[in-house]
KETIMAR-645945 format. One record per residue (C-alpha): residue in three letters; chain; x, y, z. Coordinates in pm, 1 decimal. Example, Ala and Ser with C-alpha at 12.3 -4.5 7.8 and 13.67 -1.06 7.14 Angstrom:
REM residues 2
+------+------+----------+----------+----------+
! code ! unit !        x !        y !        z !
+------+------+----------+----------+----------+
!  ALA !    A !   1230.0 !   -450.0 !    780.0 !
!  SER !    A !   1367.0 !   -106.0 !    714.0 !
+------+------+----------+----------+----------+
END
This chain:
REM residues 134
+------+------+----------+----------+----------+
! code ! unit !        x !        y !        z !
+------+------+----------+----------+----------+
!  UNK !    A !     -3.9 !      4.7 !     -2.4 !
!  UNK !    A !    258.5 !    246.7 !    -97.8 !
!  UNK !    A !     36.2 !    416.9 !   -366.2 !
!  UNK !    A !    -90.2 !    763.2 !   -331.9 !
!  UNK !    A !   -405.8 !    813.3 !   -146.4 !
!  UNK !    A !   -645.6 !    991.4 !   -363.1 !
!  UNK !    A !   -968.0 !   1181.2 !   -266.6 !
!  UNK !    A !  -1149.0 !    936.8 !   -505.6 !
!  UNK !    A !  -1050.7 !    660.9 !   -259.8 !
!  UNK !    A !  -1167.3 !    854.5 !     42.4 !
!  UNK !    A !  -1498.5 !    925.9 !   -102.9 !
!  UNK !    A !  -1543.7 !    562.9 !   -230.1 !
!  UNK !    A !  -1499.1 !    415.9 !    111.6 !
!  UNK !    A !  -1795.9 !    622.9 !    253.6 !
!  UNK !    A !  -1997.7 !    373.9 !     55.1 !
!  UNK !    A !  -1870.0 !     97.1 !    284.5 !
!  UNK !    A !  -1931.1 !    318.9 !    593.5 !
!  UNK !    A !  -2282.6 !    357.9 !    476.4 !
!  UNK !    A !  -2308.5 !    -26.9 !    425.3 !
!  UNK !    A !  -2197.4 !    -78.5 !    773.4 !
!  UNK !    A !  -2457.7 !    161.7 !    907.9 !
!  UNK !    A !  -2732.7 !    -18.8 !    732.8 !
!  UNK !    A !  -2607.9 !   -364.8 !    878.0 !
!  UNK !    A !  -2604.8 !   -223.0 !   1234.8 !
!  UNK !    A !  -2931.3 !    -71.1 !   1203.7 !
!  UNK !    A !  -3067.3 !   -398.3 !   1081.3 !
!  UNK !    A !  -2897.0 !   -576.5 !   1391.0 !
!  UNK !    A !  -3079.2 !   -316.8 !   1614.9 !
!  UNK !    A !  -3399.1 !   -289.3 !   1469.6 !
!  UNK !    A !  -3501.8 !   -662.1 !   1365.4 !
!  UNK !    A !  -3778.3 !   -820.5 !   1568.9 !
!  UNK !    A !  -3697.3 !  -1194.5 !   1490.8 !
!  UNK !    A !  -3411.4 !  -1413.1 !   1570.8 !
!  UNK !    A !  -3235.1 !  -1672.6 !   1366.6 !
!  UNK !    A !  -2936.5 !  -1909.7 !   1454.1 !
!  UNK !    A !  -2728.6 !  -1758.4 !   1175.7 !
!  UNK !    A !  -2767.1 !  -1399.5 !   1286.2 !
!  UNK !    A !  -2504.9 !  -1433.6 !   1554.2 !
!  UNK !    A !  -2257.0 !  -1534.5 !   1275.1 !
!  UNK !    A !  -2353.0 !  -1231.1 !   1060.7 !
!  UNK !    A !  -2324.2 !  -1011.4 !   1367.1 !
!  UNK !    A !  -1965.5 !  -1140.0 !   1460.8 !
!  UNK !    A !  -1860.7 !  -1111.0 !   1099.0 !
!  UNK !    A !  -1966.2 !   -747.5 !   1066.4 !
!  UNK !    A !  -1811.4 !   -640.3 !   1403.3 !
!  UNK !    A !  -1490.6 !   -798.1 !   1308.5 !
!  UNK !    A !  -1497.6 !   -641.4 !    955.9 !
!  UNK !    A !  -1564.0 !   -310.7 !   1108.4 !
!  UNK !    A !  -1261.9 !   -307.3 !   1339.4 !
!  UNK !    A !  -1036.1 !   -430.2 !   1057.9 !
!  UNK !    A !  -1167.5 !   -190.0 !    815.6 !
!  UNK !    A !  -1137.5 !    116.6 !   1061.8 !
!  UNK !    A !   -778.2 !      6.3 !   1124.2 !
!  UNK !    A !   -696.4 !    -11.4 !    768.7 !
!  UNK !    A !   -885.3 !    324.1 !    692.6 !
!  UNK !    A !   -722.6 !    507.2 !    976.3 !
!  UNK !    A !   -373.3 !    436.4 !    831.9 !
!  UNK !    A !   -465.6 !    557.5 !    479.4 !
!  UNK !    A !   -639.7 !    870.2 !    600.6 !
!  UNK !    A !   -335.7 !    945.3 !    803.0 !
!  UNK !    A !   -140.4 !    913.8 !    490.5 !
!  UNK !    A !   -375.6 !   1123.3 !    280.0 !
!  UNK !    A !   -336.7 !   1382.7 !    542.2 !
!  UNK !    A !     37.9 !   1392.0 !    514.8 !
!  UNK !    A !     14.9 !   1445.0 !    118.1 !
!  UNK !    A !    -43.5 !   1737.5 !    -88.9 !
!  UNK !    A !   -410.5 !   1824.0 !   -151.1 !
!  UNK !    A !   -573.3 !   1838.9 !   -500.0 !
!  UNK !    A !   -762.9 !   2169.6 !   -479.7 !
!  UNK !    A !   -983.8 !   2085.8 !   -784.0 !
!  UNK !    A !  -1083.7 !   1757.3 !   -635.8 !
!  UNK !    A !  -1172.6 !   1925.3 !   -307.1 !
!  UNK !    A !  -1386.8 !   2177.4 !   -499.1 !
!  UNK !    A !  -1565.3 !   1894.0 !   -708.3 !
!  UNK !    A !  -1635.3 !   1711.9 !   -361.7 !
!  UNK !    A !  -1784.0 !   2034.3 !   -236.3 !
!  UNK !    A !  -2011.2 !   2072.8 !   -522.3 !
!  UNK !    A !  -2109.8 !   1704.1 !   -505.0 !
!  UNK !    A !  -2189.4 !   1748.9 !   -137.0 !
!  UNK !    A !  -2412.3 !   2033.0 !   -209.9 !
!  UNK !    A !  -2616.0 !   1818.5 !   -465.6 !
!  UNK !    A !  -2625.2 !   1542.2 !   -204.7 !
!  UNK !    A !  -2750.7 !   1781.4 !     59.9 !
!  UNK !    A !  -3040.3 !   1878.1 !   -167.6 !
!  UNK !    A !  -3129.3 !   1506.4 !   -233.2 !
!  UNK !    A !  -3110.2 !   1414.2 !    132.5 !
!  UNK !    A !  -3342.5 !   1713.6 !    223.2 !
!  UNK !    A !  -3591.6 !   1613.9 !    -14.2 !
!  UNK !    A !  -3572.5 !   1243.8 !    105.2 !
!  UNK !    A !  -3609.5 !   1328.7 !    465.2 !
!  UNK !    A !  -3907.1 !   1563.2 !    391.5 !
!  UNK !    A !  -4071.4 !   1273.3 !    193.3 !
!  UNK !    A !  -4007.5 !   1016.7 !    472.3 !
!  UNK !    A !  -4128.3 !   1253.1 !    733.1 !
!  UNK !    A !  -4445.6 !   1324.5 !    544.3 !
!  UNK !    A !  -4492.0 !    951.1 !    496.7 !
!  UNK !    A !  -4472.4 !    903.2 !    859.4 !
!  UNK !    A !  -4705.7 !   1204.5 !    944.2 !
!  UNK !    A !  -4971.8 !   1059.4 !    741.0 !
!  UNK !    A !  -4902.2 !    722.8 !    874.3 !
!  UNK !    A !  -4805.7 !    564.9 !    535.5 !
!  UNK !    A !  -4506.1 !    395.0 !    715.5 !
!  UNK !    A !  -4433.5 !    297.9 !   1065.6 !
!  UNK !    A !  -4114.7 !    396.5 !   1255.7 !
!  UNK !    A !  -3910.9 !     90.0 !   1180.0 !
!  UNK !    A !  -3973.8 !    114.0 !    811.3 !
!  UNK !    A !  -3888.7 !    492.5 !    837.9 !
!  UNK !    A !  -3564.5 !    405.9 !    992.2 !
!  UNK !    A !  -3485.4 !    157.1 !    717.4 !
!  UNK !    A !  -3575.6 !    431.3 !    454.7 !
!  UNK !    A !  -3344.2 !    677.8 !    624.7 !
!  UNK !    A !  -3048.5 !    446.0 !    655.3 !
!  UNK !    A !  -3114.4 !    310.9 !    307.8 !
!  UNK !    A !  -3133.0 !    677.0 !    174.2 !
!  UNK !    A !  -2789.5 !    753.2 !    352.6 !
!  UNK !    A !  -2639.5 !    448.5 !    164.5 !
!  UNK !    A !  -2799.8 !    541.8 !   -176.8 !
!  UNK !    A !  -2674.9 !    899.2 !   -123.5 !
!  UNK !    A !  -2313.5 !    775.1 !    -51.8 !
!  UNK !    A !  -2335.5 !    594.3 !   -393.6 !
!  UNK !    A !  -2472.9 !    892.2 !   -577.1 !
!  UNK !    A !  -2228.0 !   1118.3 !   -418.5 !
!  UNK !    A !  -1926.3 !    892.3 !   -536.0 !
!  UNK !    A !  -2082.6 !    880.9 !   -889.4 !
!  UNK !    A !  -2115.5 !   1253.4 !   -909.9 !
!  UNK !    A !  -1783.1 !   1316.4 !   -763.0 !
!  UNK !    A !  -1612.8 !   1075.5 !  -1004.1 !
!  UNK !    A !  -1801.2 !   1213.7 !  -1304.2 !
!  UNK !    A !  -1713.7 !   1592.3 !  -1203.0 !
!  UNK !    A !  -1350.0 !   1496.5 !  -1134.0 !
!  UNK !    A !  -1305.2 !   1305.6 !  -1463.5 !
!  UNK !    A !  -1434.1 !   1599.1 !  -1671.2 !
!  UNK !    A !  -1232.3 !   1854.8 !  -1463.4 !
!  UNK !    A !  -1542.9 !   2071.3 !  -1397.5 !
+------+------+----------+----------+----------+
END
């Protein structure tokens, strides 16, 4: 792992963070139990610790390197677009809860699912903007 750490790598790993959030929400919000759930939970916990340790080393290395200012500006633009998307999604989920179209558990799944989808969308938008040099 002697390669240079790019902002694209940092943004791309946010998808894994969002997936871990979805997994942990599933572990907290489920209402049933099967014998294989314990294996899934242990696997997710071990993966989380290993992943965070590896990512900490890469982020530390990224902080030591020279920053790409154009990529940072593109990330800010992608974040602004993502904020607008997430605001609209939260309003829609909140309205659905207000009119009792969905219950609290479904709203939670919708929120963490939207965070995951937003992480993917943010990565795609950032990659497109960064590749075109916008």
